[in-house]
C-alpha positions in Angstrom: 127.5 89.8 87.8 125.6 90.8 85.0 122.1 91.0 84.5 119.4 91.1 81.7 115.9 91.0 82.1 114.6 89.1 79.0 111.1 88.4 77.2 109.0 92.0 78.5 106.4 92.5 79.4 104.1 89.5 79.4 106.7 86.7 80.2 109.5 88.6 81.3 112.2 86.4 83.3 115.9 87.5 84.3 119.2 86.1 82.7 121.9 86.3 85.6 125.7 85.7 84.1 127.9 85.4 87.3 131.5 85.1 87.3 133.5 82.9 90.0 132.2 83.6 93.8 129.9 85.9 92.4 126.5 85.6 94.3 122.5 86.3 94.0 119.5 85.9 96.5 116.1 84.7 94.9 112.7 83.7 96.2 112.0 80.2 96.7 111.1 77.7 93.9 112.3 81.3 91.4 114.7 79.4 89.8 113.5 78.1 85.9 117.1 76.7 85.3 121.6 77.2 86.0 124.9 76.2 85.6 125.6 72.8 86.8 128.6 74.7 88.3 126.0 77.1 90.1 125.9 75.7 94.1 122.6 76.7 96.1 121.8 77.1 99.6 118.5 77.5 101.5 118.2 79.2 104.5 115.3 81.2 106.7 113.7 84.5 105.0 115.5 86.5 107.8 115.8 84.4 110.6 113.5 82.1 111.8 111.0 84.0 114.1 111.4 86.8 110.6 110.8 84.1 108.5 107.7 83.1 109.7 106.8 86.4 110.6 106.6 87.3 106.8 105.0 84.3 105.6 101.8 84.3 108.7 101.5 88.7 108.5 103.6 89.6 104.8 102.3 86.4 102.9 106.0 85.7 101.7 107.8 82.4 101.9 109.6 80.4 104.9 112.8 80.4 102.6 114.7 82.2 100.4 117.7 80.6 98.0 121.2 81.8 97.6 123.0 81.1 94.4 127.2 81.1 94.0 128.9 80.6 91.7 132.5 78.5 91.3 133.2 79.6 87.8 131.6 81.7 85.2 128.2 80.4 84.5 124.3 81.5 84.3 121.5 81.4 86.1 117.5 82.0 84.9 114.8 83.1 87.5 111.4 83.5 86.8 108.2 83.7 88.4 104.9 82.2 88.8 103.2 84.5 86.8 102.6 85.7 83.3 104.0 89.4 83.5 106.7 91.6 84.1 110.1 92.4 86.3 111.3 95.6 87.4 114.5 96.3 88.8 115.7 99.1 90.5 119.2 99.4 92.7 118.9 100.8 96.6 120.8 103.3 97.6 119.8 103.0 101.3 116.6 103.7 100.9 114.1 101.7 101.4 110.6 100.4 99.6 108.1 98.6 100.6 106.8 95.2 98.2 103.5 94.1 98.1 103.2 89.6 98.9 104.5 88.1 96.5 106.0 90.8 94.0 109.8 89.9 95.4 111.9 87.9 93.0 115.9 88.4 93.7 118.1 90.8 95.7 122.2 90.9 95.6 123.5 90.0 99.1 123.7 93.3 100.2 120.4 94.4 100.5 118.2 93.6 103.8 114.8 92.2 103.8 112.5 92.6 106.6 108.9 93.6 107.3 107.4 96.5 107.6 103.8 97.7 109.1 101.6 98.1 105.8 98.5 99.4 108.9 95.1 98.7 109.4 94.1 100.3 105.9 96.2 97.3 103.9 94.4 95.1 106.0 91.0 96.2 104.9 92.1 95.9 101.2 92.9 92.4 101.8 96.4 93.0 101.7 97.6 91.9 105.2 98.8 93.6 107.8 102.7 94.0 107.0 104.9 94.2 104.0 108.6 92.8 102.9 110.7 95.9 103.2 114.1 96.0 100.8 116.8 98.3 102.3 120.3 99.0 102.0 122.3 98.7 98.6 122.4 96.8 96.2 119.3 95.5 93.4 116.2 94.0 93.5 114.2 92.5 91.0 110.4 92.2 91.8 107.4 91.2 89.5 104.0 91.3 88.6 100.9 90.5 87.0 101.1 92.4 84.0 102.9 95.3 82.6 105.0 97.7 85.7 104.3 101.5 85.6 105.8 104.1 87.8 104.1 107.1 89.1 105.7 109.9 91.2 102.6 111.2 93.3 102.9 114.4 95.1 99.1 114.7 96.3 96.0 111.8 96.5 95.9 109.6 94.1 93.7 106.6 93.5 94.8 102.7 93.0 92.2 99.8 92.2 92.5 97.3 95.1 95.1 95.1 93.8 97.4 96.6 91.4 99.4 98.6 93.5 103.2 96.1 93.6 105.7 98.5 95.5 106.0 102.0 97.0 108.5 104.1 98.6 108.0 104.2 102.9 107.1 108.1 102.3 103.5 107.1 101.0 100.3 106.7 103.0 97.7 104.3 102.1 94.0 104.9 102.7 91.2 102.2 102.1 88.1 104.0 101.1 84.9 103.7 98.6 85.4 103.4 94.8 82.5 106.2 95.2 79.1 106.7 96.7 77.7 103.6 98.8 75.5 102.7 95.9 78.5 102.9 93.0 80.6 101.4 95.3 79.0 97.8 95.1 77.2 98.2 92.0 79.7 99.2 89.7 82.0 96.6 90.6 84.4 98.8 91.7 83.9 98.1 95.7 87.1 99.3 97.8 89.9 101.4 96.3 93.1 102.2 98.1 93.6 106.2 98.1 97.9 107.0 98.0 99.1 110.0 99.5 102.7 111.2 98.4 105.3 112.5 98.0 106.8 109.4 96.9 106.7 106.9 93.9 104.4 103.9 93.6 104.6 100.5 91.2 101.2 99.2 89.8 100.8 96.5 87.9 98.3 96.2 84.5 96.2 93.2 85.6 95.0 92.1 88.7 95.6 88.4 90.0 92.1 88.9 92.3 90.3 90.5 89.3 91.4 87.1 87.5 90.4 84.7 89.8 87.0 86.2 90.0 86.8 86.4 86.2 87.6 82.4 86.0 85.1 81.5 88.3 82.6 83.4 87.1 83.2 80.6 84.2 83.2 77.6 86.2 79.3 77.9 87.0 
């Protein structure tokens, strides 16, 4: 199987070139186009109980689709909003993804749920995160560009801009500044992340877009 992320960073999509027997797992509704000899099957996202838990607590889809090639073929996967897509390869390690970030993975990757903590709930991101682990490639997307930072100590990320992080990173939600500054600067709550570990951030915030759009509806 060969993959290529095209049209970065604003309108990224994944071109997957499949050989006979190749398989790839994708988020529900991620398929944009595919060859006629690609077979698609739908299954629960980790079993019935796990799938419901991911939907209720993690904001993920109940189902994932698995695509299998009957011969040389291609598949195009994309996300619902304009932005970038990142590919990483797991080698026995784990990564936490924010709700809605997961796009696709190889069948050898395990999809589960991880505890995000009360800080995440206060920040509007829910109590749980999608946990990808094992071995194989994972693709996740973001609204806007994706940039990576290795942190050792504490780092501040505006709420809604954190896309993924390693399990060694701890999260804490706090005010952006003092009470007056936090509420009248427009920043409000921020996420304080503490390393060591790697974090992935998006250059735009869907919440910010929604707030901007709502302000122009009146």
